C-alpha positions as CSV (number, residue, x, y, z in Angstrom):
1,M,19.2,-6.6,-4.5
2,F,16.2,-6.3,-2.1
3,F,17.8,-3.4,-0.4
4,V,18.7,-1.6,-3.6
5,N,15.2,-2.0,-4.9
6,G,13.5,-0.7,-1.8
7,F,16.0,2.2,-1.2
8,I,15.8,3.6,-4.7
9,Y,12.1,3.2,-5.0
10,A,11.4,5.1,-1.7
11,S,14.0,7.7,-2.5
12,W,12.4,8.9,-5.7
13,V,8.8,8.4,-4.4
14,A,9.6,10.7,-1.4
15,R,10.3,13.4,-3.9
16,L,7.1,12.9,-5.8
17,P,5.7,16.4,-4.8
18,R,8.9,17.9,-6.3
19,I,8.4,15.9,-9.5
20,Q,4.9,17.3,-9.7
21,E,6.3,20.8,-9.4
22,L,9.1,20.2,-11.9
23,Y,6.8,19.0,-14.6
24,G,3.6,20.9,-13.6
25,L,1.6,17.7,-12.8
26,D,-1.7,17.7,-10.8
27,N,-2.9,14.5,-9.0
28,G,-4.6,13.2,-12.2
29,D,-1.5,13.8,-14.3
30,T,0.6,12.1,-11.6
31,G,-1.8,9.1,-11.6
32,L,-1.5,8.8,-15.4
33,I,2.3,8.8,-15.2
34,L,2.2,6.1,-12.5
35,L,-0.2,4.2,-14.7
36,V,2.3,4.2,-17.5
37,A,4.8,2.6,-15.1
38,S,2.2,0.1,-14.2
39,V,1.6,-0.9,-17.8
40,G,5.4,-1.4,-18.3
41,A,5.6,-3.7,-15.3
42,L,2.5,-5.7,-16.1
43,L,3.7,-6.3,-19.7
44,A,7.1,-7.5,-18.4
45,M,6.1,-9.7,-15.5
46,P,4.2,-12.5,-17.2
47,F,7.2,-13.1,-19.4
48,T,9.8,-13.0,-16.6
49,G,9.1,-16.6,-15.5
50,W,9.8,-17.8,-19.0
51,L,13.0,-15.7,-19.1
52,I,14.2,-17.1,-15.8
53,V,13.6,-20.6,-16.9
54,R,15.9,-20.1,-19.9
55,T,18.4,-17.6,-18.5
56,G,18.5,-18.1,-14.7
57,S,17.1,-15.8,-12.0
58,D,20.6,-14.7,-11.1
59,R,21.4,-13.2,-14.5
60,V,17.9,-11.7,-14.8
61,T,18.0,-10.1,-11.3
62,A,21.4,-8.5,-11.9
63,L,20.5,-7.0,-15.3
64,A,17.0,-5.8,-14.1
65,A,18.5,-4.0,-11.1
66,L,21.0,-2.1,-13.2
67,L,18.4,-1.1,-15.7
68,F,16.1,0.1,-12.9
69,L,18.8,2.4,-11.5
70,V,19.5,3.9,-15.0
71,W,15.8,4.7,-15.5
72,V,15.5,6.4,-12.1
73,A,18.5,8.5,-12.8
74,L,16.7,9.8,-16.0
75,I,13.6,11.1,-14.2
76,P,14.8,14.7,-13.7
77,L,16.4,14.8,-17.2
78,A,13.2,14.4,-19.2
79,P,12.6,17.4,-21.4
80,G,8.8,17.1,-21.1
81,V,5.9,15.0,-19.8
82,V,5.9,12.7,-22.9
83,V,9.5,11.7,-22.4
84,L,8.9,11.4,-18.7
85,G,6.2,8.9,-19.5
86,L,8.6,6.8,-21.5
87,V,11.1,6.9,-18.6
88,F,8.4,5.7,-16.2
89,F,7.4,3.0,-18.7
90,G,11.0,1.7,-18.7
91,M,11.3,2.0,-15.0
92,G,8.1,0.1,-14.5
93,A,9.2,-2.7,-16.8
94,S,12.6,-3.1,-15.1
95,T,10.9,-3.0,-11.6
96,G,8.5,-5.7,-12.6
97,I,11.2,-8.0,-13.9
98,L,13.4,-7.3,-10.8
99,D,10.6,-8.1,-8.4
100,V,9.9,-11.5,-9.9
101,A,13.6,-12.5,-10.4
102,M,14.9,-11.5,-7.0
103,N,12.0,-13.3,-5.3
104,A,12.8,-16.4,-7.4
105,Q,16.3,-16.1,-6.0
106,A,15.0,-15.9,-2.5
107,V,12.8,-19.0,-3.0
108,L,16.0,-21.0,-4.0
109,V,17.7,-20.0,-0.8
110,E,14.5,-20.7,1.3
111,Q,14.4,-24.2,-0.2
112,A,18.0,-24.8,0.7
113,Y,17.4,-23.6,4.3
114,R,14.3,-25.8,4.6
115,R,12.5,-23.3,6.8
116,P,10.6,-20.0,6.3
117,I,13.0,-17.1,5.5
118,M,11.2,-15.2,2.8
119,A,10.1,-12.5,5.2
120,S,13.7,-11.8,6.1
121,F,14.5,-10.9,2.5
122,H,11.5,-8.6,2.4
123,A,12.6,-7.1,5.7
124,V,15.8,-5.9,3.9
125,F,13.6,-4.4,1.2
126,S,11.6,-2.5,3.8
127,A,14.8,-1.4,5.5
128,G,15.9,0.0,2.1
129,M,12.5,1.8,1.8
130,M,12.9,3.2,5.3
131,L,16.3,4.6,4.6
132,G,15.3,5.7,1.1
133,A,12.4,7.7,2.5
134,G,14.7,9.1,5.1
135,S,17.1,10.2,2.5
136,G,14.3,11.9,0.6
137,A,13.3,13.8,3.7
138,L,17.0,14.8,4.3
139,F,17.5,16.0,0.7
140,T,14.2,17.9,1.0
141,Q,15.3,19.5,4.3
142,F,18.5,20.8,2.7
143,D,16.5,21.9,-0.4
144,M,18.6,19.9,-2.8
145,A,17.4,19.8,-6.4
146,L,16.0,16.5,-7.7
147,M,18.8,15.9,-10.2
148,P,21.8,15.8,-7.8
149,H,19.7,13.8,-5.3
150,L,18.8,11.0,-7.7
151,L,22.2,11.0,-9.4
152,I,23.9,10.6,-5.9
153,V,21.7,7.7,-4.7
154,T,21.6,5.8,-8.0
155,G,25.4,6.2,-8.4
156,L,26.1,4.7,-5.0
157,T,23.6,1.9,-5.3
158,F,24.8,1.1,-8.8
159,L,28.1,0.0,-7.3
160,L,26.3,-2.1,-4.7
161,A,24.1,-3.7,-7.4
162,V,27.2,-4.7,-9.4
163,W,28.8,-6.2,-6.4
164,G,25.6,-8.0,-5.3
165,G,24.9,-9.3,-8.9
166,R,28.2,-11.3,-8.8
167,K,27.2,-13.0,-5.5
168,L,23.8,-14.4,-6.5
169,L,23.0,-18.1,-6.3
170,P,23.3,-19.9,-9.6
171,D,19.9,-20.9,-10.8
172,P,19.6,-24.3,-12.5
173,L,18.1,-24.0,-16.0
174,R,15.1,-26.1,-17.0
175,E,14.0,-27.5,-20.3
176,P,11.6,-25.1,-22.1
177,D,9.0,-27.8,-23.0
178,R,8.6,-28.7,-19.3
179,E,7.7,-25.1,-18.3
180,G,5.1,-24.2,-20.9
181,G,4.8,-21.2,-23.1
182,A,6.3,-17.7,-22.7
183,F,3.2,-16.0,-21.4
184,R,2.1,-17.5,-18.1
185,L,-1.1,-16.4,-16.3
186,P,-2.0,-17.6,-12.8
187,N,-3.5,-21.1,-12.6
188,R,-6.5,-21.9,-10.4
189,A,-4.4,-22.9,-7.4
190,L,-2.7,-19.5,-7.3
191,V,-5.6,-17.2,-8.0
192,G,-6.6,-17.0,-4.3
193,V,-3.0,-16.2,-3.3
194,G,-2.9,-13.6,-6.0
195,L,-6.0,-11.9,-4.8
196,I,-4.7,-11.6,-1.3
197,A,-1.4,-10.3,-2.6
198,F,-3.4,-7.8,-4.8
199,C,-5.1,-6.2,-1.8
200,C,-2.0,-6.1,0.2
201,M,0.3,-4.7,-2.5
202,L,-2.3,-2.0,-3.5
203,G,-2.0,-0.9,0.1
204,E,1.8,-0.9,-0.1
205,G,1.7,1.1,-3.3
206,A,-0.7,3.6,-1.8
207,M,1.6,4.1,1.2
208,A,4.6,4.5,-1.0
209,D,3.2,6.9,-3.6
210,W,0.6,8.9,-1.6
211,S,1.5,8.9,2.1
212,T,3.8,11.9,1.6
213,N,1.2,13.9,-0.3
214,Y,-1.6,12.9,2.2
215,L,0.5,14.3,5.1
216,E,1.6,17.4,3.3
217,R,-1.5,18.4,1.4
218,T,-4.4,17.0,3.5
219,A,-3.0,17.0,7.0
220,G,-0.9,20.2,6.6
221,A,2.4,18.6,7.6
222,G,5.7,20.4,6.8
223,K,7.7,19.4,3.7
224,A,10.4,17.8,5.9
225,V,7.8,16.0,8.1
226,A,5.6,14.6,5.4
227,P,8.1,11.9,4.2
228,L,8.2,10.6,7.7
229,G,4.9,8.8,7.1
230,L,6.6,6.6,4.5
231,A,9.6,6.2,6.8
232,A,7.4,5.0,9.7
233,F,5.5,2.6,7.4
234,S,8.8,1.2,6.1
235,L,10.2,0.9,9.7
236,A,7.1,-1.1,10.7
237,M,7.4,-3.3,7.6
238,T,11.0,-4.0,8.4
239,T,10.2,-4.8,12.1
240,G,7.3,-7.1,11.2
241,R,9.3,-8.9,8.6
242,L,12.3,-9.4,10.9
243,F,10.1,-11.4,13.2
244,G,7.8,-12.7,10.6
245,D,9.6,-16.0,9.7
246,R,9.7,-17.0,13.4
247,G,6.0,-16.4,13.6
248,R,5.3,-18.4,10.5
249,A,7.2,-21.4,11.8
250,R,5.4,-21.2,15.2
251,W,1.8,-20.3,14.3
252,G,1.4,-21.1,10.6
253,D,0.6,-18.9,7.7
254,R,-3.1,-18.8,8.0
255,R,-3.2,-17.4,11.6
256,I,-0.5,-14.8,10.7
257,L,-2.5,-13.6,7.7
258,V,-5.8,-13.2,9.6
259,Y,-4.2,-11.1,12.4
260,S,-2.1,-9.2,10.0
261,S,-5.0,-8.1,7.8
262,A,-7.0,-7.0,10.8
263,L,-4.1,-4.9,12.0
264,A,-3.7,-3.2,8.6
265,L,-7.4,-2.4,8.7
266,V,-7.1,-0.8,12.1
267,G,-4.1,1.3,11.2
268,M,-5.8,2.6,8.0
269,S,-8.9,3.5,10.0
270,V,-6.8,5.6,12.4
271,A,-5.1,7.4,9.6
272,L,-8.4,8.3,7.9
273,V,-10.5,9.2,11.0
274,W,-7.9,11.4,12.8
275,V,-6.4,13.8,10.3
276,Q,-3.4,15.0,12.4
277,P,0.2,14.5,11.2
278,L,1.5,12.6,14.2
279,I,-1.6,10.4,14.5
280,I,-1.5,9.6,10.7
281,I,2.2,8.7,11.0
282,A,1.3,6.3,13.9
283,G,-1.5,4.9,11.8
284,F,0.8,4.3,8.9
285,F,3.2,2.5,11.2
286,V,0.3,0.1,12.3
287,V,-0.5,-0.5,8.6
288,G,3.1,-1.4,8.0
289,L,3.0,-3.9,10.8
290,G,-0.1,-5.5,9.4
291,L,1.1,-5.8,5.8
292,A,4.6,-6.9,6.7
293,T,4.4,-10.7,6.2
294,I,1.5,-11.0,3.8
295,V,3.4,-10.7,0.5
296,P,6.4,-12.8,1.7
297,I,3.9,-15.6,2.5
298,A,2.2,-15.2,-0.9
299,Y,5.6,-15.4,-2.7
300,S,6.8,-18.3,-0.7
301,T,3.6,-20.2,-1.4
302,A,3.8,-19.4,-5.1
303,G,7.5,-20.3,-5.3
304,N,7.0,-23.7,-3.6
305,T,4.0,-24.8,-5.5
306,P,4.6,-28.4,-6.6
307,G,5.2,-28.9,-10.3
308,I,5.9,-25.2,-11.0
309,A,9.4,-23.7,-11.2
310,P,9.9,-20.9,-8.6
311,G,10.3,-18.1,-11.1
312,V,7.2,-19.2,-13.0
313,G,5.0,-19.5,-9.9
314,I,6.0,-16.1,-8.6
315,S,5.4,-14.5,-12.0
316,M,1.9,-16.0,-11.9
317,V,1.1,-14.4,-8.5
318,T,2.8,-11.1,-9.3
319,T,0.7,-10.8,-12.5
320,V,-2.3,-10.5,-10.1
321,G,-0.8,-9.2,-6.9
322,Y,1.7,-6.7,-8.3
323,S,-1.0,-5.1,-10.4
324,G,-2.4,-3.8,-7.1
325,F,0.9,-2.3,-6.2
326,L,1.2,-0.6,-9.6
327,F,-2.4,0.2,-10.6
328,G,-3.5,1.2,-7.1
329,P,-1.6,4.5,-6.9
330,P,-2.8,5.9,-10.2
331,I,-6.4,4.9,-9.4
332,I,-6.0,6.8,-6.1
333,G,-4.7,9.7,-8.1
334,F,-7.7,9.8,-10.3
335,L,-10.1,9.4,-7.3
336,A,-8.2,12.2,-5.5
337,D,-8.6,14.5,-8.6
338,W,-12.3,13.6,-8.8
339,Q,-13.0,14.0,-5.1
340,T,-10.2,14.3,-2.4
341,L,-7.1,12.3,-1.5
342,H,-8.7,11.6,1.9
343,L,-11.7,10.0,0.2
344,A,-9.5,8.2,-2.3
345,L,-7.6,6.5,0.5
346,G,-10.9,5.1,1.7
347,F,-10.6,2.8,-1.3
348,V,-7.5,1.2,0.3
349,W,-9.5,0.7,3.5
350,I,-12.2,-1.2,1.6
351,L,-9.6,-3.5,0.0
352,F,-8.0,-4.2,3.4
353,L,-11.5,-5.3,4.6
354,V,-11.8,-7.6,1.5
355,M,-8.3,-9.0,2.4
356,M,-9.4,-9.8,5.9
357,V,-12.4,-11.7,4.6
358,L,-10.2,-13.7,2.2
359,T,-7.4,-14.7,4.5
360,P,-9.3,-17.3,6.7
361,A,-9.6,-19.6,3.6
362,F,-5.9,-19.4,2.8
363,G,-4.0,-22.7,3.0
364,G,-0.4,-21.4,3.1
365,T,2.6,-23.5,4.1
366,Q,3.1,-25.7,7.2
367,P,4.9,-24.3,10.2
368,G,8.5,-25.4,10.3
369,R,8.5,-26.5,6.6
């Protein structure tokens, strides 16, 4: 499920310039369409913890994954911008539900293992993004239209999602009155975790949705080269997360977060100062290394908070954190339309600086939990 989510997301995002051409969208219009997806996700996520408590994260994960694939397949079939907005709203809602539910599943497995493994799940997500971005570059290289591209990738991963949905870990149901109401906002203990996740996930969203445009339209990279920035970022995320759990167990969450946020800041600085395609791709790779373990640590902390069910805790943090992933790209689109995309990405640099200031106060989990 982590792989399917990352692969399909990066696959359609890598073709964002083609979506703009197909529907005649400028940067501001694109930001508005992405904002519609953000609204769909943020309306769905606070209720997902309640849904998991009553239905189980296994069922919610399986259904959300299939719905996500259906919405993505509909992107090139919209007759106009209004219907495209409805498609993006449905896609955003299913993405938000899937993100909470699959991470609740991962917390159950982490609890059974009794050691940090959350970053490994996110490594698979990043591997999916890397391959998805690579597939987008490949389809672009062969000048394949958007419709057959998305139908091929969603069709293949639909079969994978059906198979994976049957293998999920059964989630013990809980009594409704023990978990509170349907709408759950972050409590005080999780607000700090959510703010760190917000800064990190806004950076992830910016890399996913605007790295290709930045390379193609600001740095002058070729259409087949531009998606490689996202591929490099995803490769770095995958690499960092593959070794992230070992680092957490050895050095602890706090130290990992401090060094990681500093690394992300350095990588973003490189990509903004030296506007050359190869240097930007290298900078995005460093950003990926820096952001790799931050969200897994935040989700692991939220899912293991005493007295709160994993699905409910994660839905609280994603209410704050995932809003950065979803609202960040449209904000960058509006800023790019107002000024330039180069200046708009400076907003990401500022939030990485804020994240670096916040991380020393983070408690996190104990090494070798």
